[in-house]
C-alpha positions as CSV (number, residue, x, y, z in Angstrom):
1,M,-24.7,9.7,-16.2
2,G,-24.6,6.7,-18.4
3,V,-24.5,3.5,-16.4
4,T,-24.1,-0.2,-16.9
5,P,-26.0,-2.7,-14.7
6,G,-23.8,-3.7,-11.7
7,R,-24.2,-5.5,-8.5
8,G,-27.5,-4.0,-7.2
9,E,-26.8,-0.4,-8.4
10,G,-25.8,1.5,-11.5
11,S,-22.2,1.2,-12.5
12,P,-20.6,4.0,-14.5
13,A,-19.4,3.4,-18.1
14,L,-15.9,4.6,-18.6
15,P,-15.7,8.3,-19.8
16,A,-12.8,10.2,-21.0
17,L,-10.8,12.5,-18.7
18,T,-9.6,15.8,-20.0
19,G,-5.9,16.6,-20.0
20,R,-6.4,19.4,-17.4
21,D,-8.3,17.1,-15.1
22,R,-5.7,14.3,-15.5
23,A,-2.9,16.8,-14.8
24,A,-4.7,18.0,-11.6
25,I,-5.1,14.4,-10.3
26,L,-1.5,13.5,-11.1
27,V,-0.2,16.6,-9.4
28,S,-2.2,15.8,-6.3
29,L,-1.0,12.2,-6.2
30,V,2.6,13.1,-6.9
31,G,2.5,15.8,-4.3
32,M,1.2,13.4,-1.7
33,T,3.9,10.9,-2.6
34,V,6.7,13.4,-2.5
35,L,5.6,14.8,0.8
36,A,5.5,11.2,2.2
37,W,9.0,10.4,0.9
38,L,10.4,13.7,2.3
39,Y,9.1,12.7,5.7
40,L,10.6,9.2,5.4
41,I,14.0,10.6,4.3
42,R,13.9,12.9,7.3
43,T,12.9,10.1,9.7
44,A,15.6,7.8,8.3
45,A,18.2,10.5,8.7
46,A,17.1,11.0,12.3
47,M,17.5,7.3,13.0
48,T,20.9,7.2,11.4
49,S,22.0,10.0,13.8
50,G,20.5,8.1,16.8
51,S,17.7,10.6,17.5
52,G,14.8,8.8,15.9
53,P,11.7,7.7,17.9
54,M,12.7,4.0,17.9
55,D,16.2,4.8,19.2
56,M,14.7,6.5,22.2
57,A,12.1,3.8,22.7
58,A,14.8,1.1,22.5
59,L,16.5,2.7,25.5
60,R,13.5,3.4,27.7
61,G,10.7,1.2,26.4
62,W,7.7,2.3,24.4
63,S,5.7,5.3,25.7
64,P,2.3,6.3,24.2
65,M,4.1,9.0,22.2
66,D,6.6,6.5,20.9
67,A,3.7,4.3,19.7
68,F,2.1,7.2,18.0
69,L,5.3,8.3,16.2
70,V,5.9,4.7,15.0
71,F,2.2,4.5,13.8
72,L,2.6,7.8,12.0
73,M,5.8,6.6,10.4
74,W,4.0,3.5,9.1
75,A,0.9,5.5,7.9
76,V,3.1,8.0,6.0
77,M,5.1,5.2,4.6
78,M,2.0,3.5,3.2
79,V,1.0,6.8,1.5
80,G,4.4,7.0,-0.2
81,M,4.4,3.3,-1.2
82,M,0.7,2.8,-2.2
83,V,-0.4,6.1,-3.8
84,P,1.6,5.5,-7.0
85,S,-0.1,2.1,-7.6
86,V,-3.6,3.4,-7.0
87,A,-3.2,6.2,-9.6
88,P,-4.9,4.3,-12.5
89,T,-7.9,3.5,-10.3
90,T,-8.1,7.1,-9.1
91,M,-8.0,8.3,-12.7
92,V,-11.0,6.1,-13.6
93,Y,-13.0,7.4,-10.6
94,A,-12.1,11.0,-11.5
95,A,-13.3,10.4,-15.0
96,V,-16.7,9.2,-13.6
97,V,-16.9,12.4,-11.5
98,R,-16.2,14.6,-14.5
99,K,-18.8,12.9,-16.7
100,A,-21.4,13.1,-13.9
101,A,-20.7,16.9,-13.6
102,R,-21.2,17.4,-17.3
103,E,-24.5,15.6,-17.2
104,G,-25.8,17.5,-14.1
105,S,-25.4,14.6,-11.7
106,V,-23.4,14.6,-8.5
107,V,-20.8,12.0,-7.6
108,A,-18.6,12.2,-4.5
109,P,-15.3,13.9,-5.2
110,T,-12.2,11.9,-6.0
111,A,-10.7,12.8,-2.7
112,T,-13.4,10.9,-0.9
113,F,-12.5,7.7,-2.7
114,V,-8.8,8.2,-2.1
115,A,-9.5,8.9,1.6
116,G,-11.3,5.5,1.9
117,Y,-8.4,3.8,0.2
118,L,-5.8,5.4,2.5
119,F,-7.9,4.7,5.6
120,M,-7.6,0.9,4.9
121,W,-3.8,1.3,4.8
122,T,-4.0,3.4,7.9
123,L,-5.6,0.4,9.6
124,F,-2.8,-1.8,8.3
125,S,-0.3,0.7,9.8
126,A,-1.9,0.3,13.2
127,L,-1.4,-3.5,12.9
128,A,2.2,-3.1,11.7
129,T,2.9,-0.9,14.7
130,L,1.6,-3.6,17.0
131,A,3.8,-6.2,15.1
132,Q,6.8,-4.0,15.5
133,W,6.2,-3.5,19.2
134,G,5.8,-7.3,19.6
135,L,9.0,-8.1,17.6
136,E,11.0,-5.5,19.5
137,S,9.7,-6.7,22.9
138,A,10.9,-10.2,21.9
139,A,14.3,-8.7,21.0
140,L,13.9,-9.7,17.3
141,L,14.5,-6.3,15.9
142,S,17.6,-4.2,15.8
143,P,17.5,-0.4,16.6
144,M,17.3,0.1,12.8
145,M,14.2,-2.1,12.7
146,V,15.8,-5.0,10.9
147,A,15.2,-8.6,11.9
148,T,18.0,-9.9,14.1
149,S,16.9,-13.5,13.9
150,P,17.8,-15.5,10.7
151,A,14.8,-17.7,11.3
152,L,12.5,-14.7,11.4
153,G,14.0,-13.2,8.2
154,A,13.9,-16.5,6.4
155,G,10.4,-17.1,7.5
156,L,9.3,-13.7,6.2
157,L,10.9,-14.4,2.8
158,I,9.6,-17.9,2.4
159,A,6.1,-16.9,3.5
160,A,6.1,-14.0,1.1
161,G,7.2,-16.2,-1.7
162,V,4.5,-18.8,-1.0
163,Y,1.9,-16.1,-0.7
164,Q,2.7,-14.8,-4.2
165,L,1.5,-18.2,-5.5
166,T,-1.8,-18.4,-3.7
167,P,-5.2,-18.0,-5.5
168,F,-6.1,-15.3,-2.9
169,K,-3.2,-13.2,-4.0
170,S,-4.1,-13.7,-7.6
171,A,-7.7,-12.7,-7.0
172,C,-6.8,-9.5,-5.2
173,L,-4.2,-8.6,-7.8
174,L,-6.8,-9.0,-10.5
175,H,-9.1,-6.5,-8.9
176,C,-6.2,-4.0,-8.5
177,R,-5.1,-4.4,-12.1
178,H,-8.6,-3.7,-13.7
179,P,-10.1,-0.6,-12.2
180,V,-12.8,-0.3,-14.9
181,Q,-14.1,-3.7,-14.1
182,Y,-13.8,-3.0,-10.4
183,F,-16.2,0.0,-10.7
184,M,-18.5,-1.8,-13.0
185,T,-19.2,-4.4,-10.4
186,H,-18.7,-2.5,-7.1
187,W,-20.1,0.9,-7.8
188,R,-21.8,2.6,-4.8
189,K,-23.6,6.0,-4.8
190,G,-23.0,9.0,-2.6
191,R,-20.1,10.0,-0.3
192,I,-20.6,7.0,1.9
193,G,-20.6,4.8,-1.2
194,A,-17.3,6.4,-2.4
195,L,-15.7,5.8,1.0
196,R,-16.9,2.2,0.9
197,M,-15.5,1.8,-2.6
198,G,-12.2,3.3,-1.4
199,L,-12.1,1.0,1.6
200,H,-13.1,-2.0,-0.5
201,H,-10.5,-1.4,-3.2
202,G,-7.9,-0.7,-0.4
203,A,-8.8,-4.1,1.1
204,F,-8.1,-5.8,-2.3
205,C,-4.7,-4.0,-2.5
206,L,-4.0,-4.9,1.1
207,G,-4.7,-8.6,0.3
208,C,-2.4,-8.3,-2.6
209,C,0.5,-6.5,-0.9
210,W,0.5,-7.0,2.8
211,F,3.1,-9.8,2.9
212,L,5.4,-7.7,0.7
213,M,5.1,-5.0,3.3
214,M,6.1,-7.4,6.0
215,L,9.4,-7.8,4.2
216,L,10.3,-4.4,5.5
217,F,11.1,-6.2,8.8
218,F,13.7,-8.2,6.8
219,G,15.3,-5.4,4.8
220,G,14.8,-2.6,7.3
221,V,11.7,-0.6,8.0
222,M,13.6,2.6,7.5
223,N,15.9,1.3,4.7
224,L,15.0,3.7,2.0
225,L,16.4,1.6,-0.9
226,W,14.4,-1.4,0.4
227,I,11.3,0.7,0.7
228,A,11.8,2.0,-2.9
229,A,12.4,-1.5,-4.2
230,I,9.1,-2.8,-2.7
231,T,7.2,0.3,-3.9
232,L,8.5,-0.2,-7.5
233,F,7.7,-3.9,-7.5
234,V,4.1,-3.3,-6.3
235,L,3.7,-0.7,-9.0
236,L,5.0,-2.8,-11.7
237,E,3.1,-5.9,-10.6
238,K,-0.1,-3.9,-10.9
239,A,0.7,-1.9,-14.0
240,L,2.8,-4.0,-16.3
241,P,1.0,-6.2,-18.9
242,H,2.8,-9.2,-17.5
243,G,2.8,-8.0,-13.9
244,P,1.3,-11.2,-12.5
245,L,3.9,-13.3,-14.3
246,A,6.6,-11.1,-12.7
247,G,5.0,-11.9,-9.3
248,K,5.1,-15.6,-10.0
249,I,8.8,-15.5,-11.1
250,T,9.6,-13.5,-7.9
251,A,8.0,-16.2,-5.7
252,P,10.7,-18.9,-6.1
253,L,13.4,-16.3,-5.7
254,L,12.0,-15.2,-2.4
255,I,11.7,-18.8,-1.2
256,L,15.3,-19.7,-2.3
257,T,16.6,-16.5,-0.6
258,G,14.8,-17.4,2.5
259,L,16.3,-20.9,2.5
260,F,19.7,-19.5,2.0
261,V,19.3,-17.0,4.9
262,L,18.1,-19.9,7.1
263,I,21.0,-22.2,6.2
264,A,23.6,-19.4,6.4
265,G,22.2,-18.3,9.8
């Protein structure tokens, strides 16, 4: 497989991906996303009817099963929200796998890289579950998992807006927006290497988006329209030619909205 010198190991040059391979990857990613959204729709419907896991937990306190169900909800939600935005990077990795196969080399399958990526967001889901438990214990969340405190809601909005303007956010977004350059400088061999790359890329995406995910506590963790809006924004910020500019424009809007919520509350 043709390589370009990278950080300590060979980095793959970008090959072409056949239409059949591209379709197979897209079907897999779309399938994962659709299944995740079907789960979210079902969970949201259960909460609306008062039979969701958090409705029961609110009445009796969290049990280990409640904690697991909330963690599962967050983990599946992250699949539905983040898989669309990692599609370009996944395509690049799949192209490397295909080129290696043509040349008689072996590269870990695309699923290994995606598994590492999703594992990073699974770790985030565990932290989000702990955050939800803490907020509910402090009586700062409604049964529909919306912030009941104007100060909390305003703080989330203002902090998210400020974070959009930080150099760290920009650096993480840069890695997410340029998958070819990412693999050129972070390539690792073997299955463990593929997992590490998935984890590493997931860490950049987490650094880019985690504060946006925290806004779910403002708009509603199970508010499907709010989830869809954040998902779309994350995708456009990573995919549009002027995505970073859109993020910068959104920052003052978030801050002003936060100030309005604080004053109005």
